[in-house]
C-alpha positions in Angstrom: -40.8 -4.4 19.8 -37.4 -5.9 19.0 -34.1 -4.1 19.1 -33.8 -4.3 15.3 -36.9 -2.1 14.9 -36.7 -0.1 18.1 -34.9 2.8 16.4 -35.1 2.8 12.6 -33.5 6.2 12.3 -30.4 5.1 14.3 -30.2 1.9 12.3 -30.3 3.9 9.0 -27.6 6.3 10.3 -25.4 3.4 11.3 -25.8 1.8 7.9 -25.0 5.0 6.2 -21.9 5.6 8.4 -20.7 2.1 7.4 -21.2 2.8 3.7 -19.4 6.1 3.9 -16.5 4.6 5.9 -16.1 1.8 3.2 -16.3 4.5 0.5 -13.6 6.6 2.2 -11.4 3.5 2.6 -11.7 2.8 -1.1 -10.8 6.4 -1.8 -7.8 6.2 0.5 -6.6 3.2 -1.3 -6.8 4.9 -4.7 -5.8 8.5 -4.0 -3.2 7.3 -1.5 -1.4 5.5 -4.3 -0.1 8.9 -5.6 2.5 9.6 -2.9 4.4 6.3 -3.4 4.5 7.1 -7.1 5.7 10.7 -6.5 8.3 9.6 -3.9 9.7 6.7 -6.0 10.0 8.6 -9.3 10.2 12.3 -8.3 14.0 12.3 -7.7 14.7 10.0 -10.7 12.7 12.2 -13.0 14.6 15.2 -11.6 17.9 13.5 -12.5 16.5 12.8 -16.0 15.5 16.4 -16.6 18.4 18.2 -15.1 21.7 19.0 -16.8 25.1 18.6 -15.2 24.0 20.0 -11.8 22.0 17.2 -10.1 21.8 18.8 -6.7 18.1 19.8 -7.2 17.0 16.4 -8.3 14.8 15.8 -5.3 13.1 19.3 -5.6 10.0 17.7 -7.2 9.6 15.5 -4.0 10.1 18.6 -1.9 7.4 20.3 -4.0 5.0 17.4 -3.2 5.7 17.7 0.6 5.4 21.5 0.4 2.1 21.1 -1.4 0.9 19.0 1.5 2.1 21.5 4.1 0.7 24.6 2.3 -2.7 23.0 1.6 -3.4 21.3 4.9 -5.1 24.3 6.5 -6.8 25.7 3.3 -8.2 22.2 2.7 -9.8 22.1 6.1 -11.1 25.6 5.7 -12.6 24.9 2.3 -14.4 21.8 3.5 -15.9 23.9 6.4 -17.3 26.2 3.7 -18.5 23.7 1.0 -18.7 20.4 2.8 -16.7 17.2 2.9 -17.8 15.6 -0.4 -17.3 18.7 -2.6 -14.0 19.4 -0.8 -12.7 15.9 -1.6 -13.8 16.3 -5.2 -11.9 19.5 -5.5 -8.8 17.9 -4.0 -9.1 15.1 -6.6 -9.2 17.6 -9.4 -5.9 19.0 -8.0 -4.4 15.5 -8.3 -5.8 15.1 -11.9 -4.2 18.4 -13.0 -1.0 17.8 -11.1 -0.5 14.4 -12.8 -1.1 15.8 -16.2 1.3 18.7 -15.6 4.0 16.4 -14.3 3.6 14.0 -17.2 3.8 16.8 -19.8 6.8 18.4 -18.1 8.7 15.2 -18.5 7.7 14.9 -22.2 8.8 18.5 -22.9 11.8 18.5 -20.6 10.5 21.2 -18.3 11.9 20.7 -14.8 9.9 23.7 -13.2 6.8 22.1 -14.7 7.6 18.9 -12.9 7.9 20.7 -9.6 4.6 22.5 -10.2 2.8 19.3 -11.0 4.1 17.7 -7.8 3.0 20.7 -5.8 -0.5 20.1 -7.1 -0.3 16.4 -6.3 0.8 17.3 -2.8 -2.2 19.6 -2.5 -4.5 16.7 -3.4 -2.8 14.5 -0.7 -3.6 17.2 1.9 -7.3 16.8 1.1 -7.0 13.0 1.4 -5.5 13.5 4.9 -9.1 14.5 5.9 -10.6 11.1 5.0 -10.2 9.7 8.5 -11.9 12.7 10.1 -14.8 12.4 7.7 -15.2 8.7 8.5 -15.4 9.6 12.2 -18.0 12.4 11.6 -21.0 10.0 11.6 -22.0 6.9 13.5 -21.9 6.3 17.2 -18.7 6.6 19.3 -18.2 2.9 19.3 -18.1 2.8 15.5 -15.7 5.8 15.0 -12.5 3.9 15.9 -13.5 1.1 13.5 -14.2 3.7 10.8 -10.8 5.2 11.2 -9.2 1.8 11.1 -11.0 1.1 7.8 -9.5 4.2 6.3 -6.1 3.1 7.5 -6.6 -0.2 5.7 -7.1 1.8 2.6 -3.7 3.3 3.2 -2.1 -0.1 3.4 -3.7 -1.0 0.0 -2.3 2.2 -1.4 1.2 1.0 -0.4 0.7 -1.9 -2.8 -1.2 -0.1 -5.6 1.3 2.8 -5.9 4.5 0.9 -6.4 2.8 -1.6 -8.7 1.6 1.3 -10.8 5.1 2.5 -11.0 6.4 -0.8 -12.3 3.7 -1.2 -14.9 3.4 2.4 -16.2 6.8 4.1 -15.9 7.8 3.0 -19.4 4.4 3.2 -20.9 5.5 6.1 -23.1 8.9 4.8 -23.9 11.5 6.0 -24.9 10.3 8.8 -22.6 10.5 7.5 -19.0 8.3 8.2 -16.0 5.6 10.2 -17.9 3.3 7.2 -18.1 3.4 6.9 -14.3 2.6 10.5 -13.7 -0.4 10.4 -16.1 -1.4 7.3 -14.0 -1.7 9.7 -11.0 -4.3 11.6 -13.0 -6.2 8.4 -13.7 -6.1 7.3 -10.0 -7.3 10.8 -9.0 -10.1 10.7 -11.4 -11.3 7.3 -10.0 -11.1 8.7 -6.5 -13.2 11.7 -7.6 -15.9 9.3 -8.7 -15.7 7.3 -5.5 -16.0 10.3 -3.1 -18.8 11.7 -5.2 -21.0 8.9 -3.8 -20.6 10.0 -0.1 -23.9 10.8 1.5 -25.4 12.0 4.8 -23.0 13.5 7.4 -19.9 12.6 5.3 -20.9 15.1 2.6 -21.5 18.0 5.0 -19.1 20.5 6.5 -17.5 19.2 9.7 -18.9 20.6 13.0 -17.2 23.8 13.9 -15.1 23.8 17.0 -15.4 26.6 19.5 -12.5 29.2 19.2 -13.6 31.1 22.3 -11.4 31.2 25.3 -8.3 29.1 25.8 -4.7 30.1 26.3 -2.6 32.0 23.7 -0.6 29.9 21.2 2.7 31.2 22.7 1.7 30.1 26.2 0.8 26.6 24.9 4.0 26.4 22.8 6.2 27.1 25.8 5.1 24.0 27.7 7.9 21.4 27.9 5.5 18.7 26.8 4.6 20.6 23.7 8.3 21.2 22.8 9.1 17.5 23.3 6.1 16.4 21.2 7.0 18.7 18.3 10.7 17.8 18.5 10.0 14.1 18.3 7.3 14.6 15.6 9.7 16.7 13.5 12.6 14.3 14.1 10.7 11.2 13.1 9.0 12.7 10.1 11.9 14.7 8.8 14.3 11.7 9.1 11.8 9.5 7.3 11.6 12.1 4.5 15.3 12.6 4.3 16.2 8.9 3.9 13.1 7.8 1.9 13.6 10.5 -0.7 17.3 9.5 -1.3 16.7 5.7 -1.1 15.4 5.3 -4.7 18.3 7.4 -6.1 20.8 5.3 -4.1 19.3 2.0 -5.1 19.4 2.9 -8.8 23.0 4.3 -8.5 24.0 0.9 -6.9 22.6 -0.9 -9.9 19.6 -2.4 -8.2 17.1 -1.0 -10.7 13.9 1.1 -10.6 11.6 -1.9 -10.0 13.5 -2.8 -6.9 13.4 0.8 -5.8 9.6 0.8 -6.2 9.3 -2.4 -4.3 11.5 -0.9 -1.5 9.1 2.0 -1.2 6.2 -0.4 -1.1 7.7 -2.3 1.9 8.5 1.0 3.5 5.0 2.4 3.2 3.5 -0.9 4.4 5.8 -0.7 7.5 4.6 2.9 8.0 0.9 2.1 8.2 0.8 -1.6 9.0 1.4 -1.3 12.8 -1.2 1.5 13.2 -3.8 -1.0 14.4 -1.7 -1.9 17.5 0.3 1.3 18.1 -2.6 2.9 20.0 -2.9 -0.2 22.2 0.8 -0.3 22.9 0.8 3.4 23.8 -2.1 2.8 26.2 -0.4 -0.2 27.8 3.3 0.9 28.0 3.1 4.7 27.8 3.6 7.1 25.0 7.2 8.1 26.0 8.4 4.5 25.8 6.8 3.9 22.4 8.4 7.1 21.0 11.8 6.0 22.4 11.3 2.6 20.7 10.5 4.5 17.5 13.8 6.4 17.7 15.7 3.2 18.3 14.1 1.7 15.2 15.2 4.8 13.2 18.7 4.3 14.5 18.4 0.7 13.4 17.6 2.0 9.9 20.8 3.9 9.8 22.8 0.9 10.9 21.2 -1.4 8.3 21.9 1.2 5.5 25.5 1.7 6.6 26.4 -2.0 6.7 26.1 -2.6 3.0 24.6 -1.8 -0.4 22.9 -5.1 -1.1 19.1 -5.2 -1.8 18.6 -6.6 1.7 20.3 -3.6 3.3 18.1 -1.1 1.4 14.9 -3.0 2.0 15.7 -3.7 5.6 16.6 0.0 6.2 13.4 1.2 4.6 11.2 -1.3 6.7 12.9 -0.1 9.9 12.5 3.5 8.7 8.7 2.9 8.3 8.3 1.2 11.7 10.3 3.9 13.4 8.2 6.6 11.8 5.0 4.9 12.9 6.0 4.6 16.6 7.8 8.0 16.7 5.2 10.1 14.8 2.0 8.5 16.2 3.5 8.6 19.7 4.5 12.3 19.2 1.0 13.1 17.9 -0.6 11.4 21.0 1.8 13.3 23.2 0.7 16.6 21.6 -3.0 15.9 22.6 -1.9 16.2 26.2 -0.9 19.8 25.7 -4.1 21.5 24.7 -7.7 21.9 25.8 -10.7 21.1 23.5 -11.2 24.8 22.6 -7.4 25.1 21.7 -7.3 22.1 19.5 -7.5 23.7 16.0 -4.7 26.3 16.5 -2.4 23.9 18.2 -2.8 21.2 15.6 -2.4 23.7 12.8 0.9 25.0 14.3 2.1 21.4 14.8 1.3 20.4 11.2 2.9 23.6 9.8 6.1 22.9 11.7 6.3 19.3 10.8 5.4 19.4 7.1 7.6 22.5 6.6 10.5 20.4 8.1 9.6 17.5 5.9 9.7 19.6 2.8 13.1 21.0 3.8 14.4 17.5 4.5 13.3 16.2 1.1 15.0 19.2 -0.6 18.2 18.7 1.4 18.2 15.0 0.5 19.1 15.5 -3.1 21.9 18.0 -2.4 23.3 15.7 0.2 23.1 12.6 -2.0 25.0 14.3 -4.9 27.5 16.1 -2.7 28.4 13.7 0.2 26.6 10.5 -0.7 24.2 7.9 0.7 26.2 7.1 3.8 26.3 10.6 5.1 22.6 10.9 4.9 22.3 7.9 7.2 25.0 9.3 9.6 22.6 12.2 10.1 20.0 9.9 11.7 22.0 9.4 14.8 22.4 13.0 16.1 18.7 13.7 15.4 17.7 10.5 17.3 20.0 11.5 20.1 18.3 15.0 20.4 14.9 13.4 20.6 16.0 10.8 23.2 17.6 13.6 25.3 14.3 15.6 25.1 12.3 12.5 26.3 14.8 12.0 29.1 14.6 15.6 30.2 10.8 15.5 30.1 10.8 12.4 32.4 13.1 14.2 34.9 10.8 17.3 34.9 7.7 15.1 35.5 9.4 13.3 38.4 10.4 16.6 40.0 6.8 17.9 39.5 5.4 14.8 41.2 7.9 15.1 44.1 
């Protein structure tokens, strides 16, 4: 009997795992297009709807990030109850409703409605964060890394689809701006709903339940120096990315570079965020996680330098690319560092605490971005990069000293 017929059940399972991974990659490309739309136009739509006080202009983007933070744990819990496929479909419905609410809010001049719509779109994004885990649920161990990579490729496609959607739909309902792009979020979410409805086998079921028995208390885990360093660097890299990225479209439009260039700037930024992901893990394995995180912090500092040296298109795009690369190395490295701090039975609660702290900080940073931009300006937002980077580098240095002492 040949290998091809030795185990038909295993072959069928592998084929099904491949189909589901490709399906989830397509879903990631479509639903993942919503965040670039929200980030590019959220602050600009806020400026359009607000009166004389523009300090709350980026509140819709903060609502999006808050939606991600508040929905991350409920999304995982819901999928444990109803399964992956139905959970993803429910998440897509949140995106459909959110896009409609945001579009109608712009038409009727309702700023709170815009924030509420973005909150729902953020909730949909929290469900989409689970795509990579669903892709890894089935297939053998050798295939799981490839399945996750396929989902990441979908994220890279989303970095192109989202900004191009902005360019082609933001004036669709002229003279009312932006509403067309927000309705486009609903269309993209509806398409992603149809895509995820075709999931089959393991990818449509509830994920396996992790054991919650035993393990240390959360307080004991959180007091570890390695945990503190990981969370500090994770918050630093993600919050800085949110702070600068949220203000960048406002600054580009204010400098006369136009909304299309702002959308393309976000496109290059998101490509830089996800593009290196295929090699970041290899670099961490070869050179160590601390060095990769430190390089990420240096790239974030480079973003600040590029932004402060001029207001030409090259300055903005160069800063946004460096911001994306710095986020990739800093955040993925910090996440890898976090995995060193817990045992398998402690995984769920530690990851939940980490995500809550990080996405809560991201929401606060995007909210502060608008106030800082209208009060002290674009340059001061970039000046803030350097003390945050310094704190993270000091934490990494202190951790290295502690590890050397422990070995001695």
